[in-house]
GUKEPA-534799 format. One line per 10 residues: number of its first residue (from 1); their letters; for each residue x, y, z of N, C-alpha, C. Coordinates in steps of 0.001 Angstrom, whole numbers, padded with zeros to 6 digits. Example, Ala and Ser with C-alpha at 12.3 -4.5 7.8 and 13.67 -1.06 7.14 Angstrom:
1 = AS = 013190 -005690 007800 012300 -004500 007800 013200 -003300 007800 ~ 012850 -002250 007080 013670 -001060 007140 012900 000030 007870
***
This chain:
1 = MSCSILFLCH = 025175 006917 043566 024001 007264 044346 023277 005984 044730 ~ 022931 005880 045974 022075 004807 046447 020924 005461 047190 ~ 019708 005037 046880 018565 005688 047515 017456 004677 047755 ~ 016493 005100 048571 015319 004268 048815 014071 005069 048448 ~ 013196 004424 047699 011984 005069 047187 010787 004213 047583 ~ 009759 004872 048106 008531 004200 048504 007376 004719 047658 ~ 006702 003815 046940 005497 004155 046192 004281 003835 047057 ~ 003274 004711 046990 002053 004509 047771 000821 004566 046884 ~ -000116 003649 047149 -001449 003726 046559 -002441 003282 047624 ~ -003679 003058 047239 -004680 002701 048242 -004471 001290 048791
11 = ANLCRSPTAE = -004519 000292 047940 -004551 -001097 048399 -003239 -001847 048216 ~ -002262 -001241 047553 -001001 -001906 047247 -001236 -003170 046425 ~ -002155 -003051 045477 -002482 -004172 044590 -002098 -003911 043147 ~ -002227 -002690 042692 -002098 -002389 041268 -000992 -001379 040990 ~ -001298 -000102 041219 -000396 000972 040791 000952 000939 041501 ~ 000963 000917 042825 002252 001016 043517 003147 -000206 043299 ~ 002637 -001454 043335 003549 -002561 043050 004028 -002576 041598 ~ 003167 -002118 040682 003577 -002040 039281 004671 -000994 039108 ~ 004493 000177 039717 005521 001220 039659 006823 000726 040285 ~ 006704 -000018 041378 007888 -000581 042053 008690 -001452 041093
21 = VMLTRTLATE = 008022 -002352 040398 008713 -003249 039469 009273 -002466 038284 ~ 008468 -001584 037715 008916 -000816 036542 010156 000017 036859 ~ 010128 000738 037978 011274 001589 038313 012493 000752 038688 ~ 012289 -000316 039430 013404 -001192 039806 014122 -001720 038570 ~ 013351 -002203 037594 013941 -002730 036357 014739 -001661 035614 ~ 014137 -000500 035454 014785 000556 034676 016048 001038 035368 ~ 015991 001230 036670 017186 001685 037393 018295 000639 037354 ~ 017938 -000638 037455 018946 -001700 037372 019622 -001689 036009 ~ 018845 -001481 034951 019394 -001405 033605 020367 -000244 033474 ~ 020049 000854 034153 020902 002050 034103 022055 001997 035100
31 = GVAATVTSAG = 022095 000970 035945 023157 000838 036930 023002 001756 038133 ~ 021776 002179 038413 021518 003052 039561 021109 002182 040745 ~ 021850 002311 041843 021550 001536 043045 020381 002175 043786 ~ 019307 001427 043908 018130 001941 044612 017337 000784 045188 ~ 016727 001051 046317 015779 000122 046904 014402 000721 046686 ~ 013569 000039 045927 012239 000535 045594 011216 -000399 046225 ~ 010319 000168 047016 009280 -000612 047679 007930 000056 047455 ~ 006874 -000603 047929 005542 -000024 047811 004679 -000459 048985 ~ 003633 000325 049223 002696 000026 050309 001349 000652 049978 ~ 000344 000262 050741 -000997 000790 050553 -001557 001362 051841
41 = LTVTADQVAP = -002294 002442 051723 -002873 003083 052897 -004129 002388 053392 ~ -004851 001712 052514 -006109 001065 052911 -006102 -000403 052501 ~ -005108 -001125 052952 -004974 -002539 052623 -006114 -003323 053273 ~ -006776 -004165 052467 -007861 -005016 052930 -007480 -006467 052656 ~ -007580 -007297 053683 -007214 -008709 053544 -008027 -009363 052432 ~ -007380 -010249 051711 -008000 -011058 050660 -008476 -010265 049448 ~ -008115 -009018 049339 -008476 -008240 048154 -007457 -008552 047058 ~ -007905 -008604 045819 -007007 -008885 044701 -007176 -007821 043629 ~ -006162 -007678 042836 -006221 -006744 041707 -007231 -007265 040692 ~ -007897 -006359 039979 -008843 -006799 038944 -008137 -007675 037907
51 = ENFRELALAR = -008854 -008649 037406 -008270 -009589 036456 -007679 -008888 035237 ~ -008399 -007889 034685 -007871 -007233 033478 -006575 -006485 033796 ~ -006441 -005965 035008 -005199 -005291 035388 -004067 -006309 035521 ~ -004350 -007433 036171 -003328 -008481 036313 -002863 -008973 034947 ~ -003787 -009114 034000 -003421 -009568 032654 -002541 -008540 031942 ~ -002895 -007273 032077 -002070 -006217 031474 -000673 -006205 032093 ~ -000607 -006389 033396 000692 -006425 034081 001506 -007630 033613 ~ 000870 -008782 033557 001566 -010005 033153 002103 -009892 031732 ~ 001359 -009234 030863 001828 -009017 029489 003096 -008176 029461 ~ 003330 -007423 030523 004537 -006598 030648 005586 -007253 031554
61 = GIDLRDRKQV = 005367 -008524 031879 006322 -009256 032707 006218 -008949 034188 ~ 005075 -008440 034629 004878 -008112 036046 003787 -009042 036571 ~ 004170 -009952 037447 003227 -010945 037960 002693 -010492 039322 ~ 001436 -010085 039347 000800 -009603 040579 -000080 -010667 041229 ~ -000126 -011864 040662 -001058 -012888 041156 -000812 -013283 042601 ~ 000428 -013444 042999 000738 -013871 044364 001320 -012742 045206 ~ 001070 -011555 044786 001601 -010369 045470 001045 -010274 046888 ~ 001912 -010072 047850 001517 -009856 049241 001451 -008357 049484 ~ 000292 -007883 049881 000117 -006458 050134 000927 -006027 051361 ~ 001399 -004790 051317 002119 -004195 052441 001295 -003011 052920
71 = RYTPDLAEDA = 000989 -002996 054198 000234 -001893 054786 001195 -000751 055113 ~ 000798 000449 054718 001596 001649 054984 001664 001933 056478 ~ 002854 002298 056925 003058 002857 058260 003966 004066 058089 ~ 003860 005060 058960 004752 006216 058854 006234 005834 058887 ~ 006582 004757 059585 007982 004330 059643 008520 003984 058258 ~ 007688 003369 057418 008129 003051 056056 008525 004325 055316 ~ 007709 005352 055445 007978 006618 054756 009157 007348 055384 ~ 009258 007313 056684 010378 008005 057349 011712 007387 056947 ~ 011726 006080 056726 012964 005391 056346 013334 005600 054875 ~ 012394 006058 054056 012649 006252 052624 013260 007623 052359
81 = DLVLAMTRDL = 014055 007701 051301 014612 008988 050870 013579 009791 050090 ~ 012642 009089 049452 011650 009715 048591 010358 008908 048681 ~ 009233 009621 048873 007925 008985 048960 007079 009497 047798 ~ 006534 008565 047014 005778 008928 045821 004391 008292 045854 ~ 003390 009139 046007 002002 008679 046031 001434 008696 044618 ~ 000404 007912 044410 -000228 007844 043093 -001239 008970 042874 ~ -001725 009581 043965 -002703 010664 043858 -002482 011696 044957 ~ -003048 012874 044728 -002960 013933 045738 -003644 013544 047039 ~ -004790 012844 046960 -005474 012497 048209 -004622 011568 049056 ~ -003881 010667 048435 -002969 009799 049181 -001813 010607 049769
91 = LRAVVVETPS = -001249 011497 048978 -000172 012355 049456 -000653 013198 050634 ~ -001822 013772 050477 -002403 014611 051530 -002566 013804 052822 ~ -003086 012580 052730 -003281 011740 053919 -001949 011479 054638 ~ -000909 011223 053866 000402 010925 054448 000985 012148 055151 ~ 000964 013300 054500 001608 014479 055096 000767 015138 056182 ~ -000538 014885 056189 -001358 015370 057310 -001064 014530 058546 ~ -000935 013227 058353 -000629 012332 059473 000782 012565 060013 ~ 001736 012790 059098 003138 012961 059489 003704 014159 058720 ~ 003499 015385 059238 003922 016594 058512 005402 016637 058137 ~ 006242 015972 058895 007679 016000 058597 008012 015316 057266
101 = LWPKSFTLLE = 007072 014567 056710 007304 013885 055432 007097 014797 054225 ~ 006433 015936 054412 006092 016831 053309 007270 017157 052394 ~ 008455 017504 052899 009549 017883 051980 010028 016783 051041 ~ 009812 015530 051387 010304 014442 050531 009180 013594 049943 ~ 007957 014109 049991 006800 013371 049498 006107 014135 048384 ~ 005832 013447 047289 005231 014031 046092 004276 013005 045504 ~ 003462 013423 044547 002870 012398 043697 003935 012075 042649 ~ 003870 010873 042110 004821 010476 041069 004774 011459 039910 ~ 003558 011781 039467 003421 012673 038313 003885 014087 038624 ~ 003687 014549 039840 004147 015889 040220 005670 015969 040164
111 = LVRRGESSEP = 006355 014995 040762 007815 015042 040781 008384 014983 039372 ~ 007837 014121 038538 008315 014024 037156 008061 015336 036413 ~ 006866 015881 036584 006519 017147 035907 007465 018265 036342 ~ 007646 018415 037630 008537 019474 038132 009995 019204 037757 ~ 010396 017939 037827 011778 017585 037529 012138 017762 036068 ~ 011175 017613 035198 011468 017769 033772 011273 019192 033284 ~ 010487 019979 033991 010226 021338 033498 010989 022398 034286 ~ 010634 022592 035528 011194 023737 036265 012408 023419 037123 ~ 012550 022179 037573 013642 021861 038497 014381 020578 038136 ~ 015007 020529 036963 015752 019312 036627 017003 019193 037505
121 = PRPGDTLGTW = 017514 017981 037658 018765 017818 038404 019891 018632 037767 ~ 020735 019185 038622 021894 019963 038168 023167 019180 038462 ~ 024237 019492 037748 025505 018824 038046 025851 019001 039529 ~ 026241 017906 040159 026617 017946 041566 025468 017704 042532 ~ 024240 017690 042024 023092 017410 042904 023147 015987 043434 ~ 022753 015844 044674 022439 014537 045226 020925 014404 045187 ~ 020414 013240 045491 018959 013102 045551 018398 014092 046564 ~ 019049 014204 047708 018578 015104 048755 018552 016559 048336 ~ 019613 017041 047686 019633 018457 047290 018637 018724 046166 ~ 018479 017755 045264 017501 017937 044187 016080 017974 044741
131 = IERVHQSRER = 015747 017007 045589 014403 016951 046182 014129 018213 046989 ~ 015111 018684 047719 014943 019918 048503 014622 021102 047589 ~ 015326 021204 046479 015084 022306 045543 013698 022181 044883 ~ 013312 020989 044500 011995 020784 043901 010914 021137 044924 ~ 011111 020732 046154 010127 020996 047212 009950 022498 047465 ~ 011015 023266 047357 010937 024708 047650 009982 025446 046728 ~ 009692 024889 045574 008796 025564 044628 007329 025176 044838 ~ 007031 024467 045911 005671 023978 046171 004979 024792 047257 ~ 003659 024738 047205 002817 025339 048244 001919 024244 048804 ~ 001694 024278 050104 000803 023280 050716 -000599 023322 050106
141 = SELLGTDPID = -001018 024483 049670 -002356 024613 049091 -002518 023741 047837 ~ -001404 023352 047214 -001469 022483 046037 -001984 021089 046384 ~ -002008 020762 047662 -002524 019458 048077 -004047 019399 048065 ~ -004676 020567 047994 -006131 020602 048026 -006711 020096 046713 ~ -007825 019419 046813 -008520 018954 045624 -007783 017839 044906 ~ -008260 017558 043722 -007624 016574 042858 -007334 017257 041529 ~ -006423 016706 040798 -006071 017281 039507 -005476 016168 038656 ~ -006029 015949 037473 -005495 014878 036630 -004021 015058 036284 ~ -003516 016254 036433 -002099 016469 036143 -001215 015723 037147 ~ -001729 015470 038339 -000943 014807 039383 -001465 013435 039785
151 = DLRDPMADTL = -002623 013032 039310 -003257 011797 039776 -003256 010698 038725 ~ -002823 009521 039136 -002947 008318 038314 -004259 007643 038692 ~ -005112 007407 037732 -006434 006808 037954 -006313 005486 038715 ~ -007263 005252 039612 -007333 003992 040352 -007937 002931 039436 ~ -007230 001848 039167 -007706 000858 038195 -008714 -000143 038751 ~ -009084 -000058 040005 -009914 -001098 040608 -011264 -001282 039915 ~ -011866 -000234 039398 -013188 -000377 038767 -013178 000041 037304 ~ -012010 000196 036746 -011920 000706 035379 -012007 -000397 034334 ~ -012265 000016 033124 -012339 -000889 031989 -010935 -001256 031519 ~ -010847 -002238 030680 -009575 -002653 030107 -008899 -001486 029384
161 = EMNEEMFGQL = -009666 -000726 028619 -009102 000400 027868 -008551 001475 028811 ~ -009290 001762 029877 -008822 002774 030837 -007563 002289 031557 ~ -007517 000997 031881 -006331 000455 032533 -005140 000430 031586 ~ -005379 000167 030318 -004304 000207 029322 -003708 001617 029264 ~ -004574 002613 029272 -004129 004010 029263 -003338 004341 030535 ~ -003831 003856 031677 -003137 004105 032939 -001772 003421 032958 ~ -001678 002205 032399 -000388 001521 032305 000599 002348 031492 ~ 000137 002872 030370 001008 003708 029550 001507 004917 030317 ~ 000625 005543 031055 000998 006706 031863 002011 006307 032940 ~ 001796 005172 033572 002711 004696 034608 004071 004324 034016
171 = ERATSQLARL = 004070 003696 032853 005332 003366 032189 006120 004615 031834 ~ 005434 005624 031292 006112 006881 030947 006664 007566 032192 ~ 005863 007620 033245 006277 008331 034461 007462 007643 035141 ~ 007440 006313 035233 008572 005635 035881 009827 005736 035018 ~ 009662 005721 033705 010806 005893 032807 011400 007303 032946 ~ 010521 008295 033012 010991 009676 033185 011683 009844 034530 ~ 011115 009250 035578 011741 009337 036900 013106 008668 036880 ~ 013202 007509 036259 014496 006822 036169 015523 007679 035457 ~ 015101 008356 034397 016022 009245 033667 016525 010369 034579 ~ 015613 010950 035357 016008 012018 036278 016960 011481 037355
181 = LTLLSG = 016671 010315 037892 017533 009736 038920 018891 009345 038352 ~ 018916 008933 037089 020175 008599 036438 021070 009835 036326 ~ 020473 010992 036080 021246 012235 036030 021926 012520 037370 ~ 021280 012121 038457 021854 012345 039793 023007 011408 040066 ~ 023000 010234 039445 024050 009265 039712 025255 009452 038806 ~ 025113 010347 037816 026179 010545 036851 027245 011350 037377
***
């Protein structure tokens, strides 16, 4: 299996580039061929990740100091096999702008939750058939509002402790996603 995955967050400073590195590393270790990228919907020039977030990332071998932000465009998402937003509001913005992306766009936490509980990969599934099956169990109304079950906290104004907790959540989610993707490549 070879696939392309796009992570999305607001500024492409913290969550999405961290998820990009975490998933890329794990998939490479598992021998899964994937191109993992990230972008931000509200990229602002000269903005930097909070120092405590950069330090937490660096402690995990992720250097965000010289990271160049990537601004989201619909073409980036259209070219990806799977689009994973960090929150429902980001997902909602993407699929409202480009409705054709809805079947292959999820929050990271939503896809992992659905993939581990109700719609795990089955023998013979490709990424496309698995994503299609997971998508069929969704309703557009689920995009309304926010829900901690699907949203990764934005670390831009959070404390060190809150960012540490968010890192743990991101590490678990990317590890779980890698496990699910590994099942597809088997």
